[in-house]
C-alpha atoms as one frame of an Amber mdcrd trajectory, in Angstrom:
protein
 -37.270  10.116 -40.077 -40.897  10.050 -41.730 -40.607  12.103 -45.203 -42.174
  15.559 -44.946 -41.279  16.767 -48.158 -44.396  16.184 -49.939 -42.823  16.296
 -53.516 -41.520  13.158 -52.254 -45.211  11.430 -52.900 -45.887  13.277 -55.900
 -46.813  10.871 -59.254 -44.510  11.134 -62.637 -45.073  11.438 -65.582 -43.850
  11.720 -69.010 -46.551  13.809 -70.924 -47.487  16.823 -70.751 -50.645  16.571
 -68.147 -52.748  19.327 -68.513 -55.074  19.791 -65.307 -58.569  21.570 -66.678
 -62.124  21.930 -64.745 -64.434  19.376 -64.488 -62.161  17.065 -62.602 -64.189
  17.220 -59.376 -67.414  17.611 -58.824 -68.415  18.845 -55.381 -72.155  17.898
 -54.771 -74.409  20.384 -52.192 -76.259  18.783 -49.174 -79.956  18.888 -49.392
 -82.326  17.516 -46.965 -85.452  19.320 -47.293 -87.083  20.268 -50.873 -88.636
  24.069 -50.926 -91.913  22.679 -50.005 -90.689  21.449 -46.916 -90.520  17.890
 -48.220 -87.777  15.744 -46.426 -85.589  14.476 -48.752 -83.600  11.564 -47.499
 -84.447   8.121 -46.381 -81.965   8.431 -43.359 -83.374  10.114 -39.792 -84.233
  13.517 -39.763 -80.787  15.359 -37.865 -83.662  17.488 -36.260 -85.899  17.347
 -32.882 -89.009  18.908 -32.602 -87.147  20.898 -29.448 -84.213  22.037 -32.036
 -86.181  22.456 -35.282 -88.350  25.116 -32.897 -85.960  27.268 -31.804 -83.707
  27.336 -35.168 -87.701  28.409 -36.590 -88.310  30.878 -33.818 -84.745  32.496
 -33.597 -85.056  33.062 -37.888 -88.264  34.567 -37.669 -86.637  37.084 -34.672
 -83.989  37.744 -37.117 -86.483  38.711 -39.977 -88.477  40.931 -37.460 -85.456
  42.529 -35.838 -84.048  43.292 -39.366 -87.504  44.705 -41.004 -87.774  47.048
 -37.819 -84.020  48.734 -38.224 -83.569  49.108 -41.875 -87.009  51.026 -41.189
 -85.292  52.533 -38.368 -82.536  53.708 -40.786 -84.720  55.176 -43.337 -85.953
  57.240 -40.635 -82.656  58.723 -39.505 -83.340  57.234 -36.129 -79.510  55.088
 -36.675 -77.378  55.239 -39.262 -76.600  51.942 -40.896 -77.490  48.238 -40.474
 -76.849  45.299 -42.613 -80.141  42.848 -42.826 -79.683  38.890 -42.932 -82.593
  38.508 -45.109 -82.873  35.264 -47.000 -79.863  34.029 -45.588 -81.021  33.106
 -41.559 -80.673  29.191 -41.893 -77.208  29.353 -43.065 -76.652  31.447 -40.026
 -79.045  30.214 -36.678 -79.309  26.884 -38.017 -75.174  26.225 -38.497 -75.063
  28.339 -34.793 -77.676  25.926 -33.511 -74.902  22.809 -34.603 -72.145  24.111
 -32.093 -71.711  23.928 -28.669 -71.788  27.417 -26.184 -68.305  26.992 -25.545
 -67.258  27.339 -29.783 -66.149  30.840 -30.548 -68.325  32.866 -33.095 -66.534
  35.262 -34.953 -68.500  37.111 -37.277 -68.599  38.992 -40.517 -71.234  41.513
 -40.098 -74.758  39.771 -41.163 -74.723  37.252 -38.446 -77.106  38.505 -35.860
 -78.730  35.371 -36.145 -76.119  33.545 -34.006 -76.505  35.666 -31.417 -80.420
  36.136 -31.265 -79.664  31.571 -31.139 -77.399  31.946 -28.240 -79.780  34.447
 -26.216 -78.608  38.025 -27.430 -81.687  40.169 -25.843 -83.474  42.751 -27.862
 -82.157  45.420 -25.186 -78.680  44.345 -26.112 -79.020  44.535 -29.680 -80.994
  47.985 -29.124 -78.147  49.427 -27.117 -75.531  48.338 -29.862 -77.759  49.559
 -32.507 -77.806  53.107 -30.950 -74.589  54.032 -29.132 -75.678  55.000 -26.336
 -74.353  54.208 -22.313 -75.472  51.706 -21.908 -73.426  49.765 -24.476 -70.815
  47.453 -24.065 -68.526  48.867 -26.279 -69.105  52.528 -25.061 -70.501  53.611
 -28.059 -67.322  53.236 -29.844 -68.607  51.227 -33.243 -70.667  51.672 -35.892
 -74.090  49.891 -35.767 -74.334  46.302 -36.241 -70.762  45.684 -34.958 -72.074
  43.344 -32.159 -69.925  41.362 -29.405 -70.299  39.400 -26.312 -67.944  37.517
 -24.496 -70.410  35.558 -21.963 -71.826  34.254 -25.038 -68.398  33.229 -27.761
 -69.294  36.027 -29.951 -65.814  38.048 -31.284 -66.963  41.579 -31.384 -67.110
  42.609 -35.257 -64.692  44.582 -37.306 -65.117  46.637 -40.457 -62.297  45.860
 -42.566 -62.955  42.716 -44.391 -62.068  39.224 -43.963 -59.589  40.096 -41.033
 -61.439  37.526 -38.951 -60.656  34.565 -41.193 -56.931  34.538 -40.027 -57.584
  35.384 -36.691 -60.600  32.523 -36.260 -57.693  30.285 -37.331 -54.821  32.010
 -34.219 -58.218  31.288 -31.989 -58.391  27.678 -32.532 -55.401  27.152 -32.306
 -54.915  28.490 -28.669 -58.036  26.103 -27.863 -56.236  23.306 -29.234 -52.851
  24.332 -27.183 -55.062  24.894 -23.825 -56.951  21.462 -24.374 -60.118  22.780
 -24.957 -62.888  20.877 -25.877 -63.858  23.659 -28.308 -63.772  24.791 -32.072
 -63.716  28.507 -33.510 -66.348  29.111 -36.329 -65.767  31.926 -38.656 -68.225
  33.655 -41.126 -67.906  35.199 -44.437 -69.299  36.040 -47.607 -67.894  34.838
 -50.909 -67.200  38.401 -51.384 -64.403  38.143 -48.866 -63.122  34.969 -49.649
 -61.482  36.846 -52.717 -59.709  38.470 -49.600 -56.050  38.018 -49.055 -57.101
  36.872 -45.369 -58.916  33.823 -46.654 -56.009  32.014 -48.459 -53.872  33.200
 -45.426 -56.371  32.086 -42.875 -57.302  28.682 -44.660 -53.718  28.036 -45.387
 -52.759  28.801 -41.419 -55.368  26.756 -40.361 -54.138  23.582 -42.320 -50.776
  23.709 -42.047 -51.250  24.188 -38.260 -54.085  21.753 -37.874 -56.547  24.497
 -36.546 -59.939  23.035 -35.348 -61.733  26.000 -37.323 -65.020  25.899 -39.514
 -64.577  28.513 -41.930 -68.229  28.663 -43.091 -69.006  30.923 -46.621 -71.814
  32.480 -47.151 -72.266  32.333 -50.756 -75.081  34.685 -51.493 -74.518  35.318
 -54.800 -72.715  39.419 -55.002 -70.374  40.988 -53.303 -71.967  43.928 -52.967
 -72.891  44.566 -56.557 -70.284  42.258 -58.222 -71.862  38.690 -59.235 -70.019
  35.808 -58.924 -69.782  35.094 -62.521 -66.995  38.585 -62.078 -65.633  37.265
 -59.010 -64.057  34.225 -60.043 -64.284  31.092 -62.651 -63.556  28.313 -60.168
 -66.338  26.184 -59.090 -67.173  28.004 -56.398 -65.260  28.592 -53.129 -65.469
  24.942 -52.132 -63.278  23.968 -54.452 -60.161  26.675 -52.619 -60.582  24.463
 -49.287 -59.344  21.580 -51.698 -56.798  23.239 -52.870 -55.636  23.996 -49.390
 -55.809  20.915 -47.877 -59.259  21.381 -45.993 -62.155  19.145 -45.475 -64.905
  20.672 -47.344 -69.174  20.731 -47.346 -71.210  22.592 -49.653 -74.893  22.940
 -48.271 -78.357  24.486 -49.603 -78.019  27.314 -47.199 -81.438  28.133 -47.343
 -82.012  24.354 -45.734 -82.006  25.140 -42.523 -81.595  21.006 -41.576 -78.952
  20.467 -44.306 -77.422  22.966 -42.535 -77.306  21.840 -39.002 -76.535  18.504
 -40.081 -73.094  19.486 -42.433 -72.186  21.996 -39.311 -72.773  18.816 -36.211
 -70.517  16.826 -39.072 -67.704  19.352 -39.544 -67.547  20.125 -35.576 -67.413
  16.552 -35.237 -64.247  16.086 -37.883 -62.905  19.621 -36.350 -62.566  18.832
 -33.186 -61.782  14.590 -33.678 -58.860  15.087 -36.023 -57.797  18.438 -35.223
 -57.972  19.797 -38.386 -59.883  22.842 -40.175 -63.406  22.350 -42.454 -64.713
  24.651 -44.665 -68.221  25.222 -45.552 -70.132  26.740 -47.783 -73.338  27.462
 -48.135 -75.124  28.251 -51.111 -78.138  30.894 -50.215 -78.890  34.595 -51.336
 -79.206  37.756 -49.987 -83.003  39.015 -50.455 -82.138  42.360 -48.759 -79.900
  45.020 -50.001 -76.200  44.301 -49.209 -76.872  47.423 -46.945 -79.095  50.281
 -46.363 -76.520  52.466 -48.236 -77.105  49.917 -51.556 -79.604  49.480 -54.078
 -80.060  46.056 -55.456 -81.805  47.141 -58.546 -79.587  48.443 -60.031 -77.237
  44.945 -60.367 -80.137  42.381 -60.015 -83.446  41.788 -61.249 -86.958  41.509
 -60.165 -87.641  37.841 -61.351 -84.614  36.492 -59.751 -85.665  37.729 -56.657
 -88.743  36.462 -56.621 -87.397  33.361 -58.309 -84.977  32.939 -54.416 -88.574
  33.878 -52.422 -89.942  31.048 -53.540 -86.401  29.281 -51.397 -87.295  31.628
 -48.578 -84.954  29.415 -45.531 -87.828  30.468 -43.110 -91.108  29.188 -45.215
 -89.385  25.883 -45.924 -88.613  24.652 -42.482 -92.172  25.365 -41.299 -93.320
  23.835 -43.467 -91.546  20.821 -42.963 -92.408  21.405 -38.430 -95.806  21.556
 -39.918 -96.081  18.565 -41.599 -94.685  16.727 -38.704 -97.093  18.050 -36.266
 -94.783  20.285 -34.134 -95.605  23.789 -34.532 -98.401  25.516 -32.726 -99.261
  28.321 -35.319-101.571  30.504 -32.980 -98.726  30.347 -30.697 -96.013  31.152
 -33.360 -98.643  34.004 -34.318 -98.483  34.965 -30.690 -94.925  35.233 -30.360
 -94.083  37.565 -33.342 -96.726  39.830 -32.285 -94.819  40.056 -29.112 -91.714
  40.191 -30.623 -93.001  42.377 -33.064 -93.865  44.873 -29.840 -90.630  44.022
 -28.070 -88.521  45.589 -30.632 -90.400  48.336 -30.941 -90.309  49.329 -27.627
 -86.567  48.762 -26.959 -85.996  51.168 -30.309 -87.548  53.792 -28.145 -86.165
  53.195 -24.895 -82.887  52.882 -26.038 -82.774  56.178 -28.905 -83.110  58.282
 -25.563 -80.618  56.722 -23.114 -77.938  58.848 -22.991 -74.449  58.467 -24.983
 -71.744  57.532 -23.358 -69.075  59.900 -21.709 -66.113  61.236 -24.057 -63.696
  60.133 -21.057 -65.208  56.568 -22.517 -63.545  57.482 -25.773 -59.897  57.497
 -24.990 -60.562  54.495 -22.570 -59.493  50.635 -22.052 -56.015  51.181 -23.902
 -53.311  52.922 -21.561 -53.497  52.476 -17.817 -52.212  56.192 -17.657 -53.819
  58.377 -20.742 -50.416  59.305 -22.850 -50.045  63.224 -23.298 -51.137  63.373
 -26.860 -54.255  61.639 -26.342 -55.158  63.509 -23.413 -54.168  66.814 -25.640
 -56.346  65.129 -28.218 -59.346  64.954 -25.596 -58.992  68.371 -24.303 -59.385
  69.706 -27.720 -62.493  67.950 -28.247 -64.312  69.173 -25.108 -62.884  72.746
 -26.343 -64.785  72.317 -29.962 -67.882  70.817 -28.069 -68.181  74.040 -25.829
 -67.075  76.548 -29.046 -69.956  74.897 -30.778 -72.510  73.572 -28.209 -75.390
  74.184 -30.987 -74.267  71.461 -33.041 -74.205  68.733 -30.923 -76.914  66.994
 -28.742 -77.825  68.290 -25.885 -76.962  65.283 -24.584 -73.207  64.922 -25.837
 -72.918  68.749 -24.184 -73.556  67.410 -20.751 -71.413  64.342 -20.746 -68.407
  67.023 -20.880
């Protein structure tokens, strides 16, 4: 029998050997500079078709974010999280996957849904929690999910999707699927215990999982310098025996190439791969956050110069791939469509009160039935405190 105890293969020494930092310098893959100039001598990993789909999806994502942040400020929705500045990390990595691959997101991956074809109407039904929302209005805004697009429904607790992704990928391997699971999270979530449990599980059980960390510099208001002393998140992957790539998260081409390589390795070798995308959150953490309290305007300007959309767009123009008139028409049309769907979705009725208690039990338990009746009685007693549409759904 082969020796499976790793201790048997460790080299010995007779001197105190203190391991210090700086032993491994993890490079960052970059293929486009901030001016959209291609830096590599190798052929570009992006075709005209793939580059333009990524570019248009990033533009739509930013338009959606701008409109919905404004809608929240107007009191039309309760909460929103923007992807602004991180579009390349999300959209380009999704583009490198296959439709059969499962996506488990944190809460800033709306660009992945845009790329896979989630419609404006679907976004709005979820954000406004109306009766057309497939989650029946039971989730906060931005907690998307779509079974047909292999996009697992978002959960609020930070980092829970990381061990879940390892488990789902193990299931894909067990059933012989030619597919994997990608799991998105921020560097702040990497401070949760779920990160360590998930990576270790995937490494030990050889799960085809891509762990995609968007290192955007801040866990809400906490800068990375106050989160960890090591070399980012990539070094942790190496520590768990996970193949690791660090990439410029504002470079769509590099993100695409890194994720494409990670997918190939994960499936061929049945193993996890960690990608650390070095990016920046240009927007606030959420609509309840004010970033001016913990970072400077000068810092934001510096990162605006590295805008991922502008970078890929300059490359496409240089390649004569992009029709600017067509892009302008698309932006105008998308902006109008988003606004029209906002107005439609907010007028839709709420989901039925009964839907709060559905889909878990075949027969509603007595204690939940009692709660439902109590809720209905409360609304009837204080009808003026509830919208007319809610009262009509009793």
